PDB file of N, CA, C and O in Angstrom:
ATOM      1  N   UNK A   1     -10.309 191.311-120.063  1.00  0.00           N
ATOM      2  CA  UNK A   1     -11.592 191.565-119.435  1.00  0.00           C
ATOM      3  C   UNK A   1     -11.779 193.077-119.346  1.00  0.00           C
ATOM      4  O   UNK A   1     -10.926 193.793-118.821  1.00  0.00           O
ATOM      5  N   UNK A   2     -12.882 193.536-119.853  1.00  0.00           N
ATOM      6  CA  UNK A   2     -13.199 194.955-119.810  1.00  0.00           C
ATOM      7  C   UNK A   2     -13.968 195.240-118.519  1.00  0.00           C
ATOM      8  O   UNK A   2     -15.143 194.890-118.409  1.00  0.00           O
ATOM      9  N   UNK A   3     -13.322 195.864-117.557  1.00  0.00           N
ATOM     10  CA  UNK A   3     -13.913 196.137-116.253  1.00  0.00           C
ATOM     11  C   UNK A   3     -14.196 197.630-116.132  1.00  0.00           C
ATOM     12  O   UNK A   3     -13.361 198.464-116.482  1.00  0.00           O
ATOM     13  N   UNK A   4     -15.374 197.952-115.636  1.00  0.00           N
ATOM     14  CA  UNK A   4     -15.735 199.347-115.379  1.00  0.00           C
ATOM     15  C   UNK A   4     -16.077 199.484-113.899  1.00  0.00           C
ATOM     16  O   UNK A   4     -16.693 198.600-113.304  1.00  0.00           O
ATOM     17  N   UNK A   5     -15.670 200.595-113.326  1.00  0.00           N
ATOM     18  CA  UNK A   5     -15.961 200.854-111.924  1.00  0.00           C
ATOM     19  C   UNK A   5     -16.989 201.973-111.827  1.00  0.00           C
ATOM     20  O   UNK A   5     -16.932 202.944-112.582  1.00  0.00           O
ATOM     21  N   UNK A   6     -17.919 201.837-110.908  1.00  0.00           N
ATOM     22  CA  UNK A   6     -18.879 202.892-110.619  1.00  0.00           C
ATOM     23  C   UNK A   6     -18.470 203.527-109.301  1.00  0.00           C
ATOM     24  O   UNK A   6     -18.073 202.836-108.362  1.00  0.00           O
ATOM     25  N   UNK A   7     -18.570 204.843-109.239  1.00  0.00           N
ATOM     26  CA  UNK A   7     -18.159 205.583-108.049  1.00  0.00           C
ATOM     27  C   UNK A   7     -19.298 206.438-107.542  1.00  0.00           C
ATOM     28  O   UNK A   7     -20.194 206.820-108.294  1.00  0.00           O
ATOM     29  N   UNK A   8     -19.248 206.734-106.241  1.00  0.00           N
ATOM     30  CA  UNK A   8     -20.238 207.652-105.685  1.00  0.00           C
ATOM     31  C   UNK A   8     -19.767 209.097-105.897  1.00  0.00           C
ATOM     32  O   UNK A   8     -18.732 209.334-106.521  1.00  0.00           O
ATOM     33  N   UNK A   9     -20.516 210.036-105.384  1.00  0.00           N
ATOM     34  CA  UNK A   9     -20.189 211.447-105.597  1.00  0.00           C
ATOM     35  C   UNK A   9     -18.867 211.864-104.969  1.00  0.00           C
ATOM     36  O   UNK A   9     -18.310 212.898-105.336  1.00  0.00           O
ATOM     37  N   UNK A  10     -18.353 211.070-104.021  1.00  0.00           N
ATOM     38  CA  UNK A  10     -17.059 211.370-103.385  1.00  0.00           C
ATOM     39  C   UNK A  10     -15.899 210.675-104.092  1.00  0.00           C
ATOM     40  O   UNK A  10     -14.745 210.823-103.692  1.00  0.00           O
ATOM     41  N   UNK A  11     -16.205 209.925-105.134  1.00  0.00           N
ATOM     42  CA  UNK A  11     -15.168 209.240-105.881  1.00  0.00           C
ATOM     43  C   UNK A  11     -14.827 207.856-105.355  1.00  0.00           C
ATOM     44  O   UNK A  11     -13.921 207.202-105.871  1.00  0.00           O
ATOM     45  N   UNK A  12     -15.542 207.403-104.333  1.00  0.00           N
ATOM     46  CA  UNK A  12     -15.291 206.072-103.774  1.00  0.00           C
ATOM     47  C   UNK A  12     -15.929 205.016-104.687  1.00  0.00           C
ATOM     48  O   UNK A  12     -17.101 205.126-105.047  1.00  0.00           O
ATOM     49  N   UNK A  13     -15.151 203.994-105.058  1.00  0.00           N
ATOM     50  CA  UNK A  13     -15.673 202.922-105.900  1.00  0.00           C
ATOM     51  C   UNK A  13     -16.751 202.156-105.136  1.00  0.00           C
ATOM     52  O   UNK A  13     -16.548 201.738-103.996  1.00  0.00           O
ATOM     53  N   UNK A  14     -17.891 201.984-105.783  1.00  0.00           N
ATOM     54  CA  UNK A  14     -19.019 201.321-105.129  1.00  0.00           C
ATOM     55  C   UNK A  14     -19.500 200.068-105.859  1.00  0.00           C
ATOM     56  O   UNK A  14     -20.248 199.271-105.293  1.00  0.00           O
ATOM     57  N   UNK A  15     -19.074 199.889-107.114  1.00  0.00           N
ATOM     58  CA  UNK A  15     -19.525 198.729-107.880  1.00  0.00           C
ATOM     59  C   UNK A  15     -18.568 198.466-109.037  1.00  0.00           C
ATOM     60  O   UNK A  15     -17.755 199.311-109.411  1.00  0.00           O
ATOM     61  N   UNK A  16     -18.697 197.268-109.584  1.00  0.00           N
ATOM     62  CA  UNK A  16     -17.895 196.868-110.738  1.00  0.00           C
ATOM     63  C   UNK A  16     -18.844 196.321-111.793  1.00  0.00           C
ATOM     64  O   UNK A  16     -19.789 195.599-111.475  1.00  0.00           O
ATOM     65  N   UNK A  17     -18.589 196.666-113.035  1.00  0.00           N
ATOM     66  CA  UNK A  17     -19.377 196.153-114.152  1.00  0.00           C
ATOM     67  C   UNK A  17     -18.430 195.375-115.058  1.00  0.00           C
ATOM     68  O   UNK A  17     -17.396 195.886-115.488  1.00  0.00           O
ATOM     69  N   UNK A  18     -18.805 194.125-115.338  1.00  0.00           N
ATOM     70  CA  UNK A  18     -18.009 193.296-116.249  1.00  0.00           C
ATOM     71  C   UNK A  18     -18.940 192.697-117.294  1.00  0.00           C
ATOM     72  O   UNK A  18     -20.141 192.577-117.052  1.00  0.00           O
ATOM     73  N   UNK A  19     -18.412 192.323-118.437  1.00  0.00           N
ATOM     74  CA  UNK A  19     -19.250 191.695-119.459  1.00  0.00           C
ATOM     75  C   UNK A  19     -19.854 190.379-118.951  1.00  0.00           C
ATOM     76  O   UNK A  19     -19.240 189.659-118.164  1.00  0.00           O
ATOM     77  N   UNK A  20     -21.067 190.087-119.419  1.00  0.00           N
ATOM     78  CA  UNK A  20     -21.779 188.894-118.951  1.00  0.00           C
ATOM     79  C   UNK A  20     -21.004 187.612-119.253  1.00  0.00           C
ATOM     80  O   UNK A  20     -21.045 186.675-118.456  1.00  0.00           O
ATOM     81  N   UNK A  21     -20.303 187.548-120.379  1.00  0.00           N
ATOM     82  CA  UNK A  21     -19.515 186.345-120.691  1.00  0.00           C
ATOM     83  C   UNK A  21     -18.426 186.126-119.653  1.00  0.00           C
ATOM     84  O   UNK A  21     -18.163 184.988-119.262  1.00  0.00           O
ATOM     85  N   UNK A  22     -17.796 187.194-119.206  1.00  0.00           N
ATOM     86  CA  UNK A  22     -16.774 187.082-118.159  1.00  0.00           C
ATOM     87  C   UNK A  22     -17.412 186.622-116.858  1.00  0.00           C
ATOM     88  O   UNK A  22     -16.845 185.793-116.146  1.00  0.00           O
ATOM     89  N   UNK A  23     -18.592 187.158-116.542  1.00  0.00           N
ATOM     90  CA  UNK A  23     -19.305 186.765-115.322  1.00  0.00           C
ATOM     91  C   UNK A  23     -19.649 185.271-115.361  1.00  0.00           C
ATOM     92  O   UNK A  23     -19.501 184.570-114.360  1.00  0.00           O
ATOM     93  N   UNK A  24     -20.103 184.794-116.511  1.00  0.00           N
ATOM     94  CA  UNK A  24     -20.449 183.379-116.637  1.00  0.00           C
ATOM     95  C   UNK A  24     -19.218 182.488-116.470  1.00  0.00           C
ATOM     96  O   UNK A  24     -19.311 181.416-115.873  1.00  0.00           O
ATOM     97  N   UNK A  25     -18.080 182.916-116.986  1.00  0.00           N
ATOM     98  CA  UNK A  25     -16.832 182.160-116.804  1.00  0.00           C
ATOM     99  C   UNK A  25     -16.432 182.123-115.328  1.00  0.00           C
ATOM    100  O   UNK A  25     -16.006 181.085-114.820  1.00  0.00           O
ATOM    101  N   UNK A  26     -16.568 183.237-114.661  1.00  0.00           N
ATOM    102  CA  UNK A  26     -16.257 183.300-113.226  1.00  0.00           C
ATOM    103  C   UNK A  26     -17.157 182.330-112.463  1.00  0.00           C
ATOM    104  O   UNK A  26     -16.688 181.615-111.578  1.00  0.00           O
ATOM    105  N   UNK A  27     -18.448 182.302-112.803  1.00  0.00           N
ATOM    106  CA  UNK A  27     -19.386 181.409-112.132  1.00  0.00           C
ATOM    107  C   UNK A  27     -19.023 179.945-112.365  1.00  0.00           C
ATOM    108  O   UNK A  27     -19.102 179.138-111.439  1.00  0.00           O
ATOM    109  N   UNK A  28     -18.625 179.589-113.591  1.00  0.00           N
ATOM    110  CA  UNK A  28     -18.213 178.215-113.882  1.00  0.00           C
ATOM    111  C   UNK A  28     -17.011 177.817-113.034  1.00  0.00           C
ATOM    112  O   UNK A  28     -16.969 176.720-112.475  1.00  0.00           O
ATOM    113  N   UNK A  29     -16.031 178.719-112.942  1.00  0.00           N
ATOM    114  CA  UNK A  29     -14.828 178.429-112.153  1.00  0.00           C
ATOM    115  C   UNK A  29     -15.167 178.263-110.684  1.00  0.00           C
ATOM    116  O   UNK A  29     -14.629 177.379-110.018  1.00  0.00           O
ATOM    117  N   UNK A  30     -16.062 179.111-110.167  1.00  0.00           N
ATOM    118  CA  UNK A  30     -16.453 178.998-108.762  1.00  0.00           C
ATOM    119  C   UNK A  30     -17.157 177.673-108.486  1.00  0.00           C
ATOM    120  O   UNK A  30     -16.925 177.052-107.449  1.00  0.00           O
ATOM    121  N   UNK A  31     -18.017 177.234-109.412  1.00  0.00           N
ATOM    122  CA  UNK A  31     -18.710 175.956-109.224  1.00  0.00           C
ATOM    123  C   UNK A  31     -17.718 174.805-109.189  1.00  0.00           C
ATOM    124  O   UNK A  31     -17.851 173.889-108.377  1.00  0.00           O
ATOM    125  N   UNK A  32     -16.715 174.850-110.074  1.00  0.00           N
ATOM    126  CA  UNK A  32     -15.697 173.803-110.091  1.00  0.00           C
ATOM    127  C   UNK A  32     -14.915 173.803-108.785  1.00  0.00           C
ATOM    128  O   UNK A  32     -14.649 172.743-108.220  1.00  0.00           O
ATOM    129  N   UNK A  33     -14.543 174.996-108.300  1.00  0.00           N
ATOM    130  CA  UNK A  33     -13.792 175.091-107.051  1.00  0.00           C
ATOM    131  C   UNK A  33     -14.613 174.559-105.879  1.00  0.00           C
ATOM    132  O   UNK A  33     -14.079 173.874-105.007  1.00  0.00           O
ATOM    133  N   UNK A  34     -15.904 174.871-105.855  1.00  0.00           N
ATOM    134  CA  UNK A  34     -16.771 174.383-104.786  1.00  0.00           C
ATOM    135  C   UNK A  34     -16.877 172.860-104.831  1.00  0.00           C
ATOM    136  O   UNK A  34     -16.883 172.204-103.789  1.00  0.00           O
ATOM    137  N   UNK A  35     -16.959 172.301-106.033  1.00  0.00           N
ATOM    138  CA  UNK A  35     -17.034 170.843-106.175  1.00  0.00           C
ATOM    139  C   UNK A  35     -15.754 170.195-105.663  1.00  0.00           C
ATOM    140  O   UNK A  35     -15.810 169.216-104.920  1.00  0.00           O
ATOM    141  N   UNK A  36     -14.611 170.729-106.052  1.00  0.00           N
ATOM    142  CA  UNK A  36     -13.327 170.182-105.608  1.00  0.00           C
ATOM    143  C   UNK A  36     -13.213 170.288-104.086  1.00  0.00           C
ATOM    144  O   UNK A  36     -12.760 169.353-103.426  1.00  0.00           O
ATOM    145  N   UNK A  37     -13.626 171.432-103.534  1.00  0.00           N
ATOM    146  CA  UNK A  37     -13.568 171.616-102.083  1.00  0.00           C
ATOM    147  C   UNK A  37     -14.478 170.616-101.367  1.00  0.00           C
ATOM    148  O   UNK A  37     -14.105 170.054-100.337  1.00  0.00           O
ATOM    149  N   UNK A  38     -15.663 170.399-101.916  1.00  0.00           N
ATOM    150  CA  UNK A  38     -16.604 169.455-101.322  1.00  0.00           C
ATOM    151  C   UNK A  38     -16.057 168.031-101.359  1.00  0.00           C
ATOM    152  O   UNK A  38     -16.162 167.295-100.378  1.00  0.00           O
ATOM    153  N   UNK A  39     -15.480 167.651-102.480  1.00  0.00           N
ATOM    154  CA  UNK A  39     -14.902 166.307-102.589  1.00  0.00           C
ATOM    155  C   UNK A  39     -13.728 166.132-101.637  1.00  0.00           C
ATOM    156  O   UNK A  39     -13.569 165.079-101.020  1.00  0.00           O
ATOM    157  N   UNK A  40     -12.910 167.169-101.523  1.00  0.00           N
ATOM    158  CA  UNK A  40     -11.769 167.122-100.613  1.00  0.00           C
ATOM    159  C   UNK A  40     -12.234 166.944 -99.167  1.00  0.00           C
ATOM    160  O   UNK A  40     -11.663 166.157 -98.412  1.00  0.00           O
ATOM    161  N   UNK A  41     -13.274 167.683 -98.795  1.00  0.00           N
ATOM    162  CA  UNK A  41     -13.819 167.574 -97.441  1.00  0.00           C
ATOM    163  C   UNK A  41     -14.396 166.177 -97.215  1.00  0.00           C
ATOM    164  O   UNK A  41     -14.246 165.610 -96.133  1.00  0.00           O
ATOM    165  N   UNK A  42     -15.044 165.632 -98.214  1.00  0.00           N
ATOM    166  CA  UNK A  42     -15.610 164.281 -98.098  1.00  0.00           C
ATOM    167  C   UNK A  42     -14.524 163.241 -97.869  1.00  0.00           C
ATOM    168  O   UNK A  42     -14.687 162.334 -97.053  1.00  0.00           O
ATOM    169  N   UNK A  43     -13.420 163.373 -98.588  1.00  0.00           N
ATOM    170  CA  UNK A  43     -12.304 162.431 -98.419  1.00  0.00           C
ATOM    171  C   UNK A  43     -11.745 162.545 -97.007  1.00  0.00           C
ATOM    172  O   UNK A  43     -11.458 161.527 -96.378  1.00  0.00           O
ATOM    173  N   UNK A  44     -11.585 163.765 -96.498  1.00  0.00           N
ATOM    174  CA  UNK A  44     -11.083 163.955 -95.129  1.00  0.00           C
ATOM    175  C   UNK A  44     -12.008 163.293 -94.122  1.00  0.00           C
ATOM    176  O   UNK A  44     -11.550 162.629 -93.192  1.00  0.00           O
ATOM    177  N   UNK A  45     -13.315 163.476 -94.307  1.00  0.00           N
ATOM    178  CA  UNK A  45     -14.276 162.883 -93.380  1.00  0.00           C
ATOM    179  C   UNK A  45     -14.252 161.359 -93.451  1.00  0.00           C
ATOM    180  O   UNK A  45     -14.355 160.688 -92.424  1.00  0.00           O
ATOM    181  N   UNK A  46     -14.116 160.810 -94.655  1.00  0.00           N
ATOM    182  CA  UNK A  46     -14.038 159.357 -94.799  1.00  0.00           C
ATOM    183  C   UNK A  46     -12.804 158.813 -94.068  1.00  0.00           C
ATOM    184  O   UNK A  46     -12.878 157.779 -93.403  1.00  0.00           O
ATOM    185  N   UNK A  47     -11.681 159.507 -94.193  1.00  0.00           N
ATOM    186  CA  UNK A  47     -10.463 159.072 -93.505  1.00  0.00           C
ATOM    187  C   UNK A  47     -10.653 159.129 -91.993  1.00  0.00           C
ATOM    188  O   UNK A  47     -10.201 158.236 -91.278  1.00  0.00           O
ATOM    189  N   UNK A  48     -11.324 160.181 -91.500  1.00  0.00           N
ATOM    190  CA  UNK A  48     -11.566 160.303 -90.064  1.00  0.00           C
ATOM    191  C   UNK A  48     -12.480 159.181 -89.584  1.00  0.00           C
ATOM    192  O   UNK A  48     -12.265 158.626 -88.506  1.00  0.00           O
ATOM    193  N   UNK A  49     -13.494 158.845 -90.370  1.00  0.00           N
ATOM    194  CA  UNK A  49     -14.398 157.755 -89.997  1.00  0.00           C
ATOM    195  C   UNK A  49     -13.642 156.434 -89.955  1.00  0.00           C
ATOM    196  O   UNK A  49     -13.819 155.634 -89.036  1.00  0.00           O
ATOM    197  N   UNK A  50     -12.809 156.216 -90.946  1.00  0.00           N
ATOM    198  CA  UNK A  50     -12.038 154.972 -91.013  1.00  0.00           C
ATOM    199  C   UNK A  50     -11.102 154.851 -89.813  1.00  0.00           C
ATOM    200  O   UNK A  50     -10.875 153.752 -89.307  1.00  0.00           O
ATOM    201  N   UNK A  51     -10.556 155.987 -89.358  1.00  0.00           N
ATOM    202  CA  UNK A  51      -9.640 155.990 -88.224  1.00  0.00           C
ATOM    203  C   UNK A  51     -10.385 155.988 -86.884  1.00  0.00           C
ATOM    204  O   UNK A  51      -9.762 155.933 -85.824  1.00  0.00           O
ATOM    205  N   UNK A  52     -11.718 156.048 -86.938  1.00  0.00           N
ATOM    206  CA  UNK A  52     -12.504 156.046 -85.711  1.00  0.00           C
ATOM    207  C   UNK A  52     -12.537 157.387 -85.008  1.00  0.00           C
ATOM    208  O   UNK A  52     -12.915 157.461 -83.839  1.00  0.00           O
ATOM    209  N   UNK A  53     -12.153 158.439 -85.692  1.00  0.00           N
ATOM    210  CA  UNK A  53     -12.133 159.781 -85.100  1.00  0.00           C
ATOM    211  C   UNK A  53     -13.424 160.545 -85.368  1.00  0.00           C
ATOM    212  O   UNK A  53     -13.621 161.654 -84.871  1.00  0.00           O
ATOM    213  N   UNK A  54     -14.293 159.938 -86.155  1.00  0.00           N
ATOM    214  CA  UNK A  54     -15.563 160.581 -86.496  1.00  0.00           C
ATOM    215  C   UNK A  54     -16.603 159.482 -86.637  1.00  0.00           C
ATOM    216  O   UNK A  54     -16.338 158.433 -87.224  1.00  0.00           O
ATOM    217  N   UNK A  55     -17.789 159.731 -86.095  1.00  0.00           N
ATOM    218  CA  UNK A  55     -18.860 158.737 -86.183  1.00  0.00           C
ATOM    219  C   UNK A  55     -19.380 158.647 -87.608  1.00  0.00           C
ATOM    220  O   UNK A  55     -19.499 159.652 -88.308  1.00  0.00           O
ATOM    221  N   UNK A  56     -19.686 157.430 -88.022  1.00  0.00           N
ATOM    222  CA  UNK A  56     -20.267 157.239 -89.345  1.00  0.00           C
ATOM    223  C   UNK A  56     -21.730 157.650 -89.290  1.00  0.00           C
ATOM    224  O   UNK A  56     -22.422 157.350 -88.317  1.00  0.00           O
ATOM    225  N   UNK A  57     -22.211 158.337 -90.332  1.00  0.00           N
ATOM    226  CA  UNK A  57     -23.613 158.773 -90.314  1.00  0.00           C
ATOM    227  C   UNK A  57     -24.562 157.603 -90.538  1.00  0.00           C
ATOM    228  O   UNK A  57     -24.198 156.602 -91.154  1.00  0.00           O
ATOM    229  N   UNK A  58     -25.776 157.741 -90.033  1.00  0.00           N
ATOM    230  CA  UNK A  58     -26.815 156.763 -90.304  1.00  0.00           C
ATOM    231  C   UNK A  58     -27.208 156.907 -91.770  1.00  0.00           C
ATOM    232  O   UNK A  58     -27.140 158.004 -92.325  1.00  0.00           O
ATOM    233  N   UNK A  59     -27.612 155.826 -92.391  1.00  0.00           N
ATOM    234  CA  UNK A  59     -27.940 155.836 -93.824  1.00  0.00           C
ATOM    235  C   UNK A  59     -29.053 156.849 -94.129  1.00  0.00           C
ATOM    236  O   UNK A  59     -29.002 157.508 -95.167  1.00  0.00           O
ATOM    237  N   UNK A  60     -30.042 156.988 -93.264  1.00  0.00           N
ATOM    238  CA  UNK A  60     -31.131 157.926 -93.498  1.00  0.00           C
ATOM    239  C   UNK A  60     -30.639 159.387 -93.468  1.00  0.00           C
ATOM    240  O   UNK A  60     -31.178 160.247 -94.164  1.00  0.00           O
ATOM    241  N   UNK A  61     -29.622 159.644 -92.661  1.00  0.00           N
ATOM    242  CA  UNK A  61     -29.081 161.013 -92.577  1.00  0.00           C
ATOM    243  C   UNK A  61     -28.438 161.443 -93.887  1.00  0.00           C
ATOM    244  O   UNK A  61     -28.387 162.634 -94.194  1.00  0.00           O
ATOM    245  N   UNK A  62     -27.953 160.491 -94.651  1.00  0.00           N
ATOM    246  CA  UNK A  62     -27.288 160.811 -95.906  1.00  0.00           C
ATOM    247  C   UNK A  62     -28.260 161.327 -96.969  1.00  0.00           C
ATOM    248  O   UNK A  62     -27.849 162.006 -97.911  1.00  0.00           O
ATOM    249  N   UNK A  63     -29.540 161.007 -96.819  1.00  0.00           N
ATOM    250  CA  UNK A  63     -30.536 161.399 -97.815  1.00  0.00           C
ATOM    251  C   UNK A  63     -31.303 162.642 -97.414  1.00  0.00           C
ATOM    252  O   UNK A  63     -32.195 163.066 -98.148  1.00  0.00           O
ATOM    253  N   UNK A  64     -30.993 163.233 -96.291  1.00  0.00           N
ATOM    254  CA  UNK A  64     -31.689 164.445 -95.856  1.00  0.00           C
ATOM    255  C   UNK A  64     -31.006 165.681 -96.363  1.00  0.00           C
ATOM    256  O   UNK A  64     -31.460 166.793 -96.091  1.00  0.00           O
TER     257      UNK A  64
END
């Protein structure tokens, strides 16, 4: 990955520039991670509902 840093007049790094293809790959990976995290959270909530530790949502609430 070809990374470039932008600095201010004091030499402090203020930004990063990466090729668009690398950015698109990063975005794909983040979407996958978010999906996995969401599914994991859903499974935890289902287990809590089954154990009676969490109220089951009303059917209409699921579509909002």
